[in-house]
Structures are given as structure tokens and as C-alpha cells.
C-alpha positions in Angstrom: 109.0 91.3 128.9 106.3 92.4 131.4 107.1 89.3 133.6 110.8 89.6 133.4 111.0 93.4 133.7 108.0 94.5 135.8 109.6 97.9 136.2 111.0 98.1 132.7 111.1 101.1 130.5 108.8 99.7 127.8 105.9 98.5 130.0 103.3 100.8 128.4 104.4 99.9 124.9 104.4 96.1 125.6 100.9 96.4 127.1 99.7 98.4 124.1 101.1 95.7 121.7 99.2 93.1 123.8 96.0 95.1 123.4 96.5 95.3 119.6 97.1 91.5 119.4 94.0 90.8 121.4 92.0 93.0 119.0 93.4 91.0 116.0 92.4 87.8 117.9 88.9 89.4 118.5 89.5 89.0 122.3 88.0 92.4 123.0 87.6 92.0 126.7 91.3 91.4 127.2 92.1 94.2 124.7 89.9 96.6 126.7 91.6 95.4 129.9 95.1 96.3 128.4 93.9 99.7 127.2 92.5 100.4 130.7 95.9 99.4 132.2 97.7 101.9 130.0 95.2 104.7 130.8 95.3 104.1 134.5 98.9 102.9 135.1 100.9 104.9 132.6 99.3 108.4 132.6 102.4 110.0 131.0 102.9 107.4 128.4 102.7 108.4 124.7 100.5 105.3 124.3 97.8 106.7 126.5 96.4 108.8 123.6 96.1 105.7 121.4 94.6 103.7 124.3 91.9 106.3 124.8 91.0 106.3 121.1 91.1 102.6 120.4 89.6 101.7 123.8 86.8 104.2 123.3 86.0 103.0 119.8 86.1 99.4 121.0 83.8 100.1 124.0 81.3 101.8 121.7 81.5 98.8 119.3 81.0 96.5 122.2 77.8 98.3 123.4 79.4 100.1 126.3 78.8 103.6 124.8 78.8 105.4 128.2 82.4 104.3 129.0 83.4 104.7 125.4 82.2 108.3 125.5 84.3 108.9 128.6 87.4 107.6 126.9 86.8 109.6 123.7 85.9 112.8 125.5 89.0 112.4 127.7 91.0 112.0 124.5 89.6 115.3 123.1 90.1 117.2 126.4 93.6 115.8 127.1 95.0 115.8 123.6 93.4 118.8 121.7 95.9 118.4 118.8 95.6 114.6 118.6 95.8 112.8 115.3 92.7 111.0 116.5 90.8 114.1 117.3 88.5 114.2 114.2 88.4 110.4 114.1 87.0 110.4 117.6 84.3 112.9 116.6 82.6 110.4 114.4 81.6 107.9 117.1 80.8 110.8 119.5 78.6 112.4 116.9 76.9 109.1 116.1 76.2 108.5 119.8 74.8 112.0 120.3 72.6 111.5 117.2 71.3 108.2 118.7 70.6 110.1 122.0 68.8 112.9 120.0 71.3 115.4 121.4 71.2 117.4 118.2 73.6 120.3 119.1 76.3 117.9 120.3 75.7 115.6 117.2 76.0 118.6 114.8 79.3 119.7 116.5 80.9 116.3 116.4 79.7 115.4 112.9 80.9 118.7 111.5 84.3 118.1 113.1 84.4 114.5 111.8 84.2 115.8 108.3 87.6 117.5 108.8 89.2 114.0 109.1 91.5 113.8 106.1 91.7 110.5 104.3 88.3 109.3 105.5 86.7 106.7 103.2 84.1 108.1 100.8 81.3 105.9 102.1 82.0 107.0 105.7 82.1 110.7 104.7 78.7 110.3 103.0 77.2 108.6 106.1 78.4 111.5 108.2 76.9 114.0 105.9 73.6 112.1 106.0 73.6 112.0 109.8 74.4 115.7 109.8 71.6 116.5 107.3 69.1 114.6 109.6 70.5 116.5 112.6 69.7 119.8 110.9 66.2 118.4 110.1 65.6 117.5 113.7 66.9 120.8 114.9 64.3 122.5 112.8 66.8 124.0 110.5 65.0 123.0 107.3 67.0 125.3 105.0 70.4 123.9 106.1 69.1 120.3 105.9 67.8 120.8 102.3 71.1 122.4 101.3 73.0 119.4 102.8 70.8 116.9 101.0 71.2 118.7 97.6 74.9 119.0 98.1 75.2 115.2 98.6 73.1 114.6 95.4 75.7 116.6 93.4 78.5 114.3 94.5 79.8 111.3 92.6 78.0 108.6 94.5 76.1 105.4 93.6 72.5 105.3 92.7 71.4 103.5 95.9 72.9 106.4 97.9 71.2 108.9 95.7 67.9 107.2 96.2 68.3 107.3 100.0 69.1 111.0 99.8 66.1 111.7 97.6 63.9 110.0 100.1 65.4 112.2 102.9 65.0 115.3 100.7 61.4 114.3 100.1 60.8 113.9 103.8 62.4 117.3 104.3 
């Protein structure tokens, strides 16, 4: 399609589908190239929002967190009502945590918990990151409350052991 109709109406969609196929094939470099094409060449395309999200997450996964943050922050700024808004908060919060930027980590991790339909294990991981964020911010009371709240959830014994360790540190 892209070769036969270089000015065709569905260029952005065809490029997005190529990117998705490259992800399935684990050809991440080509997938990232296609996401970048959508972002740069089709700024008004409805696929730009998805390209920013999937490209950002893939960049973070492929250890290019600075560029990944740019994509995910651009997604949040450009599409404040995006269906990927809270999903993008998780990698942004995790990156801020790794950078010891506690205020930004707390903001993004708190927002990430608003993601409906999130797997239980991921939600627990976010809560743990958030509790540690409170700890490192010096907010001991909020950290303790977060740890105890997690212990009262229906979770496996290994997770409870980790939380008890964190609570003990607290």
C-alpha cells in the first residue's frame, strides 16, 4: 500500500500496522522507526497517540529511557484525556523512582493506580514503589499506612513477606 499509494489516505494506519507486526516479530528497531515516522510525518493522525504510547514504552524497555520519557510526556501533554494516560504513568513513575525523583514518582505512581483493568500483580508492584517513595520522601506515616494497606489485601505469602520486610525497614 505504502509503495503503490505514497500519498494514500491510510498511510499512517499502514505504518502503524507495520510497527505492530515488527513488535510481534521482536524487530524492535524497525518498530521504533515506524512509530517515529507516525509521530513525525503524521502529526494529525489518530495513530499518533498510540505511536507515542507504544513507542515510549518500547523505548523504555529497550533501555532508551530518556527518549521514552519524551514520548510518554508528549502523550500526556498532547492527549490529556487519552486512554493511555494512566498506563503511561506507570513507566514514568518507575523511571522517576529509579532516578530518585520522589515527587514525580509519587505523582505518576498515584495516577497509575487509576488505571482500570490493571493486573493485580502490577497494581501491587505500583503500591510497593509508592510506599517506598513515601519512605524516601521522609513521610514515614504515609509509608507505614501504605504497607499495612497492602498486607490487608488478598495476596500471596511471598508478597506479604516482602511487604513485612519493607514495613520492618520502615
